[in-house]
VMD Tcl script that draws the C-alpha trace (Angstrom):
set ca {
  {220.45 5.36 35.05}
  {221.87 4.95 31.43}
  {222.87 0.98 31.49}
  {220.77 -1.97 32.10}
  {217.95 -1.64 35.16}
  {217.12 -4.83 36.86}
  {213.66 -5.67 37.12}
  {211.45 -7.14 39.68}
  {211.59 -10.58 37.93}
  {215.39 -10.33 38.51}
  {215.59 -9.76 35.07}
  {218.52 -6.74 33.80}
  {216.47 -4.92 30.55}
  {217.57 -1.45 29.10}
  {216.42 1.38 31.37}
  {213.92 2.02 29.33}
  {212.26 -1.29 28.93}
  {212.29 -1.36 32.93}
  {210.20 1.89 33.21}
  {206.50 0.68 32.25}
  {204.48 -2.94 32.21}
  {203.89 -1.80 28.60}
  {207.43 -1.30 27.52}
  {208.81 -4.34 29.01}
  {206.69 -6.53 27.18}
  {207.74 -4.85 23.86}
  {211.67 -4.66 24.93}
  {211.27 -8.19 25.80}
  {208.81 -9.40 22.22}
  {209.47 -7.38 19.98}
  {212.32 -4.80 19.84}
  {215.42 -5.85 18.21}
  {214.01 -9.18 16.95}
  {214.65 -9.77 13.47}
  {211.33 -9.09 11.34}
  {210.17 -9.73 7.84}
  {206.81 -8.79 5.88}
  {205.62 -6.41 3.87}
  {202.57 -5.75 6.17}
  {204.82 -5.98 9.10}
  {206.98 -3.76 8.16}
  {204.71 -0.98 6.41}
  {203.40 -0.87 9.85}
  {206.25 -0.44 11.97}
  {207.52 2.33 9.54}
  {204.53 4.18 10.01}
  {204.25 3.85 13.74}
  {207.51 5.53 13.71}
  {206.39 7.93 11.79}
  {203.53 8.40 13.87}
  {206.03 8.58 16.93}
  {208.24 11.34 15.83}
  {207.68 14.23 18.77}
  {205.54 11.83 20.81}
  {206.33 9.15 23.71}
  {206.65 5.65 22.06}
  {204.38 4.91 24.98}
  {201.64 6.51 23.06}
  {201.81 4.93 19.90}
  {202.12 1.27 22.17}
  {199.07 2.37 23.94}
  {197.17 3.24 20.35}
  {198.66 0.20 18.24}
  {195.80 -1.76 18.17}
  {193.38 1.85 17.48}
  {196.19 2.36 14.26}
  {195.32 -1.27 13.11}
  {191.60 -0.69 12.71}
  {192.11 2.79 11.31}
  {194.52 1.44 8.60}
  {193.05 -2.12 7.56}
  {195.49 -3.96 9.63}
  {198.61 -1.71 7.67}
  {197.86 -3.54 4.41}
  {199.33 -1.27 1.94}
  {197.50 -2.24 -0.77}
  {194.41 -1.05 0.86}
  {196.01 2.43 2.53}
  {197.22 3.11 -0.61}
  {193.34 3.38 -1.92}
  {192.45 5.73 0.68}
  {190.81 8.79 0.31}
  {190.01 12.51 1.66}
  {186.88 10.36 2.90}
  {189.00 8.42 4.63}
  {191.42 11.34 5.98}
  {188.30 13.03 7.41}
  {186.98 9.86 8.86}
  {190.82 8.99 10.70}
  {191.29 12.63 12.09}
  {188.06 12.13 14.08}
  {189.37 8.68 15.55}
  {190.28 9.07 18.79}
  {191.68 5.53 18.82}
  {195.25 6.87 16.73}
  {197.53 9.96 16.72}
  {194.83 12.18 14.61}
  {197.82 14.32 12.66}
  {196.78 15.32 8.99}
  {200.28 15.53 7.98}
  {201.41 11.74 9.23}
  {198.18 10.32 8.42}
  {198.71 11.73 4.68}
  {201.81 10.25 5.04}
  {200.56 7.26 5.54}
  {198.44 6.72 2.70}
  {201.49 8.31 0.26}
  {203.73 5.79 1.95}
  {201.70 2.75 0.91}
  {201.34 3.69 -2.54}
  {205.31 3.94 -2.88}
  {204.84 0.35 -1.12}
  {202.76 -0.74 -4.15}
  {204.91 1.12 -6.77}
  {208.22 -0.34 -5.19}
  {209.71 -3.03 -7.74}
  {211.03 -5.30 -4.86}
  {209.62 -5.90 -1.45}
  {209.71 -3.40 0.94}
  {211.23 -5.77 3.19}
  {213.97 -6.57 0.73}
  {214.42 -2.91 0.12}
  {214.54 -2.27 3.98}
  {216.92 -5.01 5.04}
  {219.54 -4.04 2.11}
  {220.86 -1.13 4.64}
  {221.23 -3.58 7.76}
  {224.76 -3.34 8.66}
  {227.36 -6.23 8.97}
  {226.97 -7.05 13.17}
  {230.22 -8.50 12.64}
  {232.77 -6.28 15.61}
  {229.81 -4.53 16.43}
  {230.52 -4.08 20.12}
  {227.49 -3.64 22.37}
  {226.55 -0.51 23.78}
  {227.51 -0.09 27.61}
  {224.98 2.63 28.01}
  {222.46 4.46 26.60}
  {224.67 7.32 25.66}
  {226.68 4.95 23.56}
  {223.29 4.42 21.37}
  {223.34 6.98 18.44}
  {220.70 8.45 16.87}
  {221.74 8.50 13.68}
  {224.11 6.51 11.14}
  {225.56 5.98 8.30}
  {223.52 3.38 6.95}
  {220.23 5.15 8.28}
  {221.11 8.34 6.34}
  {221.31 5.86 3.27}
  {217.94 4.68 3.97}
  {216.31 7.93 4.59}
  {217.74 9.10 0.87}
  {216.54 6.10 -0.75}
  {213.03 5.75 0.43}
  {212.56 9.57 -0.03}
  {213.84 9.66 -3.60}
  {211.08 6.78 -3.93}
  {208.87 8.79 -3.39}
  {208.08 8.06 0.79}
  {207.99 10.56 3.03}
  {208.31 10.99 7.26}
  {211.29 8.99 6.77}
  {214.33 11.13 8.07}
  {217.64 9.30 8.77}
  {216.17 9.10 12.97}
  {213.38 7.15 12.20}
  {215.27 5.32 9.90}
  {217.54 4.51 12.46}
  {214.09 3.67 15.23}
  {212.79 1.30 12.70}
  {216.16 -0.57 12.14}
  {216.59 -0.91 15.76}
  {213.16 -1.81 16.24}
  {212.96 -4.60 13.57}
  {216.60 -6.10 14.49}
  {218.56 -4.83 11.47}
  {220.60 -3.78 14.61}
  {220.88 -4.97 18.16}
  {221.08 -2.16 20.68}
  {220.34 -3.67 23.18}
  {222.69 -2.89 26.13}
  {225.35 -5.01 27.06}
  {224.24 -6.53 30.04}
  {220.94 -6.53 29.04}
  {219.06 -10.33 28.92}
  {217.22 -9.53 25.38}
  {220.70 -9.28 23.42}
  {222.09 -12.69 24.00}
  {218.81 -13.61 23.25}
  {218.44 -12.01 20.14}
  {220.11 -13.94 17.26}
  {222.22 -12.42 14.58}
  {221.09 -12.14 11.10}
  {223.36 -12.48 8.06}
  {222.12 -9.96 6.51}
  {222.91 -11.79 2.95}
  {220.16 -13.72 3.83}
  {216.44 -13.49 4.35}
  {215.43 -13.36 7.87}
  {213.76 -16.83 8.35}
}
mol new
graphics top color blue
foreach p $ca { graphics top sphere $p radius 0.5 }
foreach p [lrange $ca 0 end-1] q [lrange $ca 1 end] { graphics top cylinder $p $q radius 0.2 }
display resetview
């Protein structure tokens, strides 16, 4: 099924959001909801990078482990991590133990600290205008990348970020409400506020 799926509670959800209880909670409470805050967006960026090549369910189920391991994703703290921390993280079963992704998270924390503007301002500057954008009818209508996600990836790489390709950037945009890719007929679509991208999210 690629269109909305009806859950046991009678609510129609994007089909992935109806597949497991973990996904249902994430779909209903977080995915597509506009998010601001440097720490919050650094966490989402980092988790999207760790998800590359894996199921998002793996990341969701290890999320608290990631938060403990990476000091709540405080960029200044993570930016100070050294080789002893990398070794510690490689031995931490509460996270995905991938050296390249661990080192990328530390490098990205340093890039966040080097920014002249807050990370959330930079990321939200790539949010598209929602006006006139049709709701996707099925999963096949949802793109993997867009012109905006390609532009975001290019700019982030220019500023020293890694593991931020166009697909990862678009997943980040979906997850943090920069775009609303809940399907037409999904109960959550109508509940997500439309964001004026020219103004800060409250």
